[in-house]
N, C-alpha and C positions, 0 to 999 in steps of 0.2 A: 596432305594430298587433296587435290580437288579434281572431281570427275564431272564433266558436263556431258549430258546425253541428249541427242536430238532424236525426236520420235514423232510419229503421227498418232500414236496411241499411248500416251504417258500413263494411263491407268494401269496398263499391264505391268509397268515397272515400279509402281509404288509399293506393292506388297513385299517384294524381296528385301527392301531396305527398311521395313517396319517391324522386323522381328529378329530375334537371336543375335548372332555375332555382328552382323552388319548394322543392326540398329544400335548396338552398344558402341560400335566403332564410331558411328556418327555422333552419338550423344557425348562421347568422351573427347570429341574433337580431333580424332585421328584422320578423318576423311570428311570431305564435303561432297554431297551428291546433289547436282542441280539438273532437273529435267526441263527440257525446252520443247514445247509443242510447235512443230513445224508450221502448223496452220496459223499461228500467231504472226507469221512473217508473210502472209498473203493478204493483199489489200481488198480483193473483191469479196462480195457478200457470200459467195459459195465456198470460200476457203479451199479452193481446189489446189491440190499439190501434185496431181498426177495427170497424165494425158496419154493418148494413143501413141504407139511407137511409129517412127518413120519407117516406111518400107512394108508396113502391115505386119500382122502376126498377133497372136493371142497375148493378153496381159497388158496391164497399164504400167507406165513408167513414171517414177518420181521425177518431177521437173527440176531443172537446174536453178531457176531463178529464186524460189523460196529458200533452197538450201544455201545458195550463195549469200543471200541476205542474212540468214541465221549465222552461218559460219563467220562471215565478215564482221558482223556485230560482236560476236563473242571474241574474235581474235583482236578486235580493237581495244578490248578491255584487259587482255592478258596474253602472254605468250604460252603456246601449248607445245609440250614436248613431242606429242604425237596426235595426229588426227586420224582416228581409226574407223574403218568401215567394216561392219560385220557382213560377210558374204561367203557363200559356200565355196567359191573358188579362191579364197584367201589362204594364207599359210595356216596349217592346222595348229590350234592352240595346244601348247605343251607346257610343262611346268617351267621350263627355262624361260619361256616368253613371259609367263606370269612373274617370275623372279625379276626379270629385267624391267618390266613395266612398274613393279612395286617400288622401284628406286626413283621414279619420275615424280614431278611436282604437280603438273597440270596435264590432264588427258581429256581429249574431246572425242566422243564416240557418236558416230552416225548409224542409226538403225535403218536398214533398208526395209522396204515394204512393197506390196504388189509384185511386179516382175523384177523390180530392182531400181537403180538410179541411172539417170542419164550418164553415159560414159564420161562426159566432160567433167563431171563432179570428181570421178575417180582420177582423171588425168591431172586436174589442176588443184584439188584441195586435199586429197587423201594422202597421208604419208605411210600408212600401214594398213593392210587388209588381212583380217583374221577370220578363220572359220572354226567352229566348235566341233566339226565332224563332217563326214561325207554324206550329208542328207540335207533336205530343204525344209525350212520352217516357213510359216506364213509371214514372218517378219523377223527383224534382227533383235527385237526386244529381249527375248529369252536368252539369246546368245550374249547380249550385252550384260544381262544379269549374271550369267555364268562367268563371264570374263571379269566382272567387277568382284564377284565373290572370290575368285582365284587370286586376284591382286590384293584385295583389302585384308584378307586373313594373314598376309605376309607382313603387313605394316607393324613396326615396333609398337608394343603395348596393346595390340588388338586381341591376341590370344592370351589367356591367363598364364600359360607357360610358353614363353617365346621360343623354347627349343622344340615345342611340339611340331611346328611346321617343318622343322629341319629333318624330322624323321618320317615325314609323309612319303607315300609312294611317289616314285619318279624323281625325287630330289637328287638322288645319286644314280639314276638310271636303274633302280631296283624297285621291285614291289615291296611293300611293307610286310614284315613278318606277322604271323598270327598273334593276336592279342587276347587276353583273358582278364576276367575280374571275378569277384566273389559271387557265389561260394566256390571253393576250390574243388569240391566234389558235389556234383549235381546229378542225381539219378545214376550214379556210378560213372558218369563222364567226368574224368579227372583232368585237372590242369597239369601240364608237364611239370614234373617235380623240380626241374632246374629253376623254374620261375619263382618258386617259394623257398629256394635254398638260401637266399641272401648273399650268394656269391656273385657279386656284380660283374667281375671280369668274365666269369663263365656264362652269365646270363647274356652279356653283350655278344660273346662268341656264338652262343646258340642263336641269337636273333640274326646275326649276320649270315650264319649258315642257312637258316630258314628263309631269309630274304632271297638269298642266292638260289636255293632250290625252288622256291615259288616262282621266281622270275624265269628260271631256266625251263620250268614246266609250262607256265602260262603265257609268258611274254619273252621268248628267246630272242626276239628282234631287238630287245633293249640291250642285249649283251654284245660285246665285241667278239670277234672270232677267237681271240685268245681266251676270253672269259668262258666261252662255251665249252 
């Protein structure tokens, strides 16, 4: 997989890809991450990528011309499965979206900044708009990092145990069950006996029950009316 990210502040995005699982995924060749500084597509000395909005109002708007130049340059080199814009009014990122995008080969992500981008960018270049939640950030860079993490960890070979991602919360519209590790008795706080019993079928049954009860208690909205 290849992910290209367009941003006006690439430094924000370097750190997430230089540590832990994402770093190893890049080093092993499971994914390529390419950051593109939007200012490189501006010819004037000021490298201006934003301007006042028509009609007045507070906040600067990212101009269409440098974005057009950048996207057009990248699209001339390869075909993209999706051109994604991170925006608060996009569809809310959920596990199913990450699953779907993890099956793609080439993704292009545009990070908004300032007040946002000229609407014509969204009308003519963007194929999918995604939000990481009902709140506003200073720019789309952190949202892009979250989206990339959610996608990359699903790629074959990225996690040490490929079945690990399949048991994460939300994969089956359920929260994950409680998890424990050694020691089995710490300050009198004991691990449920079933987990040390060695009875795999019973352990899986317990986990399913716990996942259902946790979901019903904390996130009943994930359950269908029949499941409630």
